[in-house]
C-alpha positions as CSV (number, residue, x, y, z in Angstrom):
1,M,0.0,0.0,0.0
2,S,1.4,3.5,-0.9
3,A,2.0,6.0,1.9
4,S,-0.8,8.3,0.6
5,K,-3.3,5.4,0.5
6,K,-2.3,4.2,3.9
7,R,-2.6,7.7,5.4
8,Q,-6.1,8.0,3.8
9,A,-7.2,4.7,5.3
10,E,-6.0,5.7,8.8
11,D,-7.8,9.0,8.5
12,N,-11.0,7.4,7.4
13,P,-11.3,4.0,9.1
14,S,-13.9,1.8,7.6
15,Q,-17.0,1.3,9.8
16,P,-18.0,-2.3,10.4
17,K,-21.1,-3.2,8.4
18,P,-24.1,-3.8,10.5
19,K,-25.3,-7.4,10.5
20,K,-28.4,-7.8,8.4
21,N,-31.4,-9.1,10.3
22,K,-33.2,-12.1,9.0
23,K,-35.8,-11.0,6.5
24,R,-39.1,-10.4,8.4
25,K,-42.0,-12.3,7.0
26,A,-44.6,-10.0,5.4
27,N,-47.1,-8.7,7.9
28,A,-45.4,-10.5,10.8
29,P,-46.0,-8.9,14.2
30,D,-43.7,-6.1,15.0
31,D,-41.7,-6.8,18.2
32,D,-42.6,-3.4,19.5
33,T,-46.2,-4.6,19.8
34,L,-45.4,-7.8,21.6
35,D,-45.0,-8.4,25.3
36,T,-43.2,-11.7,25.4
37,E,-43.1,-11.9,29.1
38,L,-46.9,-11.8,29.3
39,G,-47.3,-13.6,26.0
40,L,-49.4,-10.9,24.5
41,N,-49.8,-8.9,21.3
42,I,-50.6,-5.5,22.9
43,L,-51.8,-4.1,19.6
44,F,-55.3,-5.3,20.2
45,T,-55.7,-3.0,23.2
46,K,-55.2,0.0,20.8
47,M,-57.3,-1.0,17.8
48,D,-60.8,0.3,17.5
49,N,-63.4,-1.5,15.3
50,Q,-62.1,0.3,12.1
51,L,-58.5,-0.6,12.7
52,L,-59.4,-4.1,13.6
53,A,-61.4,-4.3,10.4
54,D,-58.3,-3.2,8.4
55,H,-56.2,-5.7,10.3
56,L,-58.6,-8.6,9.6
57,A,-58.9,-7.6,5.9
58,Q,-55.1,-7.6,5.6
59,K,-54.7,-11.0,7.2
60,L,-57.5,-12.4,5.0
61,S,-55.8,-11.0,1.9
62,R,-52.4,-12.4,2.9
63,F,-53.4,-15.9,3.9
64,G,-56.2,-16.2,1.3
65,S,-53.9,-15.4,-1.7
66,D,-54.9,-18.8,-3.2
67,L,-58.6,-17.8,-3.2
68,S,-60.6,-16.0,-5.8
69,P,-61.9,-12.5,-5.2
70,V,-65.4,-14.0,-4.8
71,E,-64.2,-16.5,-2.2
72,I,-62.4,-13.8,-0.3
73,S,-65.6,-11.7,-0.4
74,D,-67.6,-14.6,1.0
75,L,-65.2,-14.7,4.0
76,A,-65.8,-11.1,4.8
77,V,-68.1,-10.7,7.7
78,S,-70.8,-8.4,6.2
79,G,-71.3,-5.3,4.1
80,T,-70.1,-4.2,0.7
81,T,-66.3,-4.2,1.2
82,E,-64.2,-6.3,3.3
83,V,-63.2,-3.5,5.7
84,S,-66.7,-2.0,6.1
85,L,-68.0,-5.5,6.7
86,F,-65.7,-6.1,9.6
87,S,-66.1,-2.6,11.1
88,N,-69.9,-2.9,11.1
89,A,-69.6,-6.2,13.0
90,I,-66.8,-5.6,15.5
91,Q,-67.5,-4.0,18.9
92,D,-64.9,-1.4,20.0
93,T,-63.2,-2.4,23.2
94,T,-60.4,0.1,23.4
95,S,-61.9,1.6,26.5
96,W,-60.8,-1.5,28.4
97,Q,-57.1,-0.9,29.0
98,E,-56.1,-3.8,31.3
99,A,-53.5,-6.2,30.1
100,R,-55.4,-8.9,28.1
101,T,-54.0,-11.8,30.1
102,L,-55.7,-15.1,30.9
103,D,-56.6,-14.1,34.4
104,K,-58.2,-10.9,33.2
105,F,-60.4,-12.6,30.6
106,P,-63.4,-12.9,33.0
107,D,-63.2,-9.2,33.9
108,F,-63.2,-8.4,30.2
109,L,-66.4,-10.4,29.6
110,E,-68.0,-8.6,32.5
111,S,-67.0,-5.2,31.1
112,V,-68.6,-5.9,27.7
113,S,-71.8,-7.5,29.1
114,E,-74.8,-5.3,29.8
115,N,-75.6,-7.6,32.7
116,P,-72.4,-9.1,34.2
117,E,-74.4,-11.3,36.6
118,G,-75.9,-12.9,33.5
119,L,-72.6,-14.5,32.7
120,K,-73.3,-16.9,35.7
121,K,-76.6,-18.0,34.2
122,S,-77.4,-20.2,31.2
123,P,-80.3,-20.4,28.8
124,K,-82.8,-23.1,29.7
125,K,-82.3,-24.8,26.4
126,K,-79.4,-27.3,26.7
127,G,-76.4,-26.8,24.5
128,S,-77.3,-23.2,23.8
129,P,-74.7,-20.7,25.1
130,H,-74.9,-17.0,25.3
131,T,-71.2,-16.6,24.8
132,L,-68.8,-18.4,22.4
133,I,-65.0,-17.9,22.9
134,V,-62.9,-18.9,20.0
135,A,-59.2,-20.0,20.5
136,G,-56.6,-21.1,18.0
137,A,-55.6,-24.3,19.7
138,G,-56.9,-26.9,22.1
139,L,-54.4,-26.4,24.8
140,R,-55.1,-22.6,24.8
141,A,-58.8,-23.3,24.9
142,A,-58.4,-25.6,27.9
143,D,-56.6,-22.7,29.7
144,I,-59.4,-20.4,28.9
145,V,-62.0,-22.8,30.2
146,R,-60.2,-22.9,33.6
147,S,-60.0,-19.1,33.7
148,M,-63.8,-19.0,33.3
149,R,-64.6,-21.2,36.4
150,K,-65.9,-18.2,38.4
151,F,-69.0,-18.2,36.2
152,Q,-69.6,-21.9,36.5
153,N,-72.3,-23.4,38.8
154,K,-74.7,-26.4,38.8
155,D,-76.9,-24.7,36.2
156,N,-74.2,-23.2,34.1
157,T,-71.4,-25.4,32.8
158,I,-68.4,-24.0,30.9
159,S,-68.3,-26.2,27.8
160,K,-65.0,-27.5,26.4
161,L,-65.5,-27.7,22.6
162,F,-62.2,-28.6,21.1
163,A,-60.4,-31.7,19.8
164,K,-57.9,-32.1,22.5
165,H,-58.6,-35.5,24.2
166,M,-62.4,-35.2,23.3
167,K,-64.3,-36.8,20.5
168,V,-67.1,-35.1,18.7
169,E,-69.6,-37.8,19.9
170,E,-68.7,-37.0,23.5
171,Q,-69.2,-33.3,23.0
172,V,-72.5,-33.9,21.3
173,S,-73.7,-36.0,24.3
174,F,-72.5,-33.4,26.7
175,L,-74.3,-30.5,24.9
176,Q,-77.5,-32.5,24.7
177,G,-77.4,-33.1,28.5
178,H,-76.2,-29.9,29.9
179,R,-77.1,-26.2,30.1
180,T,-74.2,-24.0,29.2
181,G,-73.8,-20.3,29.2
182,I,-70.2,-20.0,28.0
183,A,-68.6,-22.4,25.5
184,V,-64.9,-22.4,24.5
185,G,-63.6,-24.0,21.4
186,T,-61.6,-24.1,18.2
187,P,-63.1,-23.0,14.9
188,A,-63.2,-26.4,13.2
189,R,-64.8,-28.2,16.2
190,L,-67.3,-25.5,16.8
191,M,-68.4,-25.6,13.1
192,D,-68.8,-29.4,13.4
193,L,-71.0,-29.1,16.4
194,I,-73.1,-26.4,14.8
195,D,-73.5,-28.4,11.6
196,N,-74.6,-31.5,13.4
197,G,-77.1,-29.5,15.5
198,A,-75.6,-30.2,18.9
199,L,-74.5,-26.6,19.5
200,S,-77.4,-24.2,19.2
201,L,-77.0,-20.6,18.3
202,E,-80.5,-19.6,19.4
203,N,-79.4,-17.7,22.5
204,L,-76.0,-16.6,21.3
205,K,-75.2,-12.9,22.2
206,R,-71.5,-12.6,21.7
207,L,-68.6,-14.1,19.9
208,V,-65.2,-13.5,21.5
209,V,-61.9,-14.1,19.7
210,D,-58.9,-14.9,21.8
211,A,-56.7,-12.6,19.7
212,S,-54.0,-11.1,22.0
213,H,-52.4,-14.3,23.1
214,I,-49.1,-15.3,21.4
215,D,-47.2,-18.5,21.6
216,Q,-43.5,-19.0,22.2
217,K,-42.8,-18.3,18.6
218,K,-44.6,-14.9,19.0
219,R,-47.6,-16.0,16.9
220,G,-51.3,-15.3,17.6
221,V,-54.4,-16.9,16.1
222,M,-54.4,-14.5,13.2
223,D,-50.7,-14.8,12.4
224,M,-50.8,-18.3,10.9
225,K,-52.7,-19.5,7.9
226,D,-53.7,-22.8,9.5
227,T,-55.5,-20.9,12.3
228,M,-56.5,-17.6,10.6
229,M,-58.4,-19.2,7.7
230,P,-60.5,-21.5,9.8
231,L,-61.3,-18.5,12.1
232,A,-62.3,-16.4,9.1
233,K,-64.6,-19.2,7.8
234,F,-66.2,-19.5,11.2
235,L,-66.8,-15.8,11.7
236,A,-68.3,-15.6,8.2
237,R,-70.9,-18.2,8.8
238,K,-74.3,-17.1,7.5
239,E,-75.9,-17.6,10.9
240,F,-73.5,-14.9,12.3
241,K,-73.4,-12.6,9.3
242,D,-77.1,-12.3,9.3
243,R,-76.9,-10.9,12.9
244,Y,-73.9,-8.7,12.9
245,G,-75.2,-5.2,13.3
246,D,-78.8,-6.4,13.4
247,E,-81.0,-4.1,15.4
248,K,-83.5,-6.7,16.6
249,K,-81.1,-9.5,17.6
250,P,-77.6,-8.2,17.4
251,L,-74.5,-10.5,17.7
252,A,-71.5,-8.8,19.2
253,L,-68.1,-9.7,17.7
254,L,-65.2,-9.0,20.2
255,F,-61.5,-9.4,20.1
256,Y,-59.7,-10.0,23.4
């Protein structure tokens, strides 16, 4: 190296190049919105119904890329465009600013219920809950069932409607023989039980999506195709779409 070039190199030392982060998957959760200690995506505490509608439409567009525009439209909740459909159906819960942890779930339900004491009661018709809680996996659904025990009594059983260790036939028998106010399940199993008539929607007042919870890989129910698409199909069932925003018999759609 010549003296002049050596002097230039010493005067302008090269800066180490920053290491490139692994490419983030499109629409993956931003780490700034995740509380890994609590296992939560805190974004859901900040999104009103319009922002949630945008969020859902984006997820549907991302994971439904193999579907036709007509099929995507069918999965929208209601209305003339995907976003307006969702926003008309979703209930704004941004006023509830507690951490959306498992132990706070019952408090959240009480906050969105016109009559909190009614959560401890069940319709007289067996297998006909007033509240359905939708989770992404059986293990998580089991945890939610345990968190809801404060509402359970001899006339109000918390139903476990997911595939983990339970057969459809067992759940059909259970629903036919028990009054239940709150049922917790996964989309696929809930759809099976609705389709075979064991799970009645006659007295249903609210659908609650367990949205804030994230797993060890920082993924929530809407962050994976194999959970988001069954959820979208479930929420877009005709029985629900006909009641979203209905004045006479409204069905509340909430995201915890």
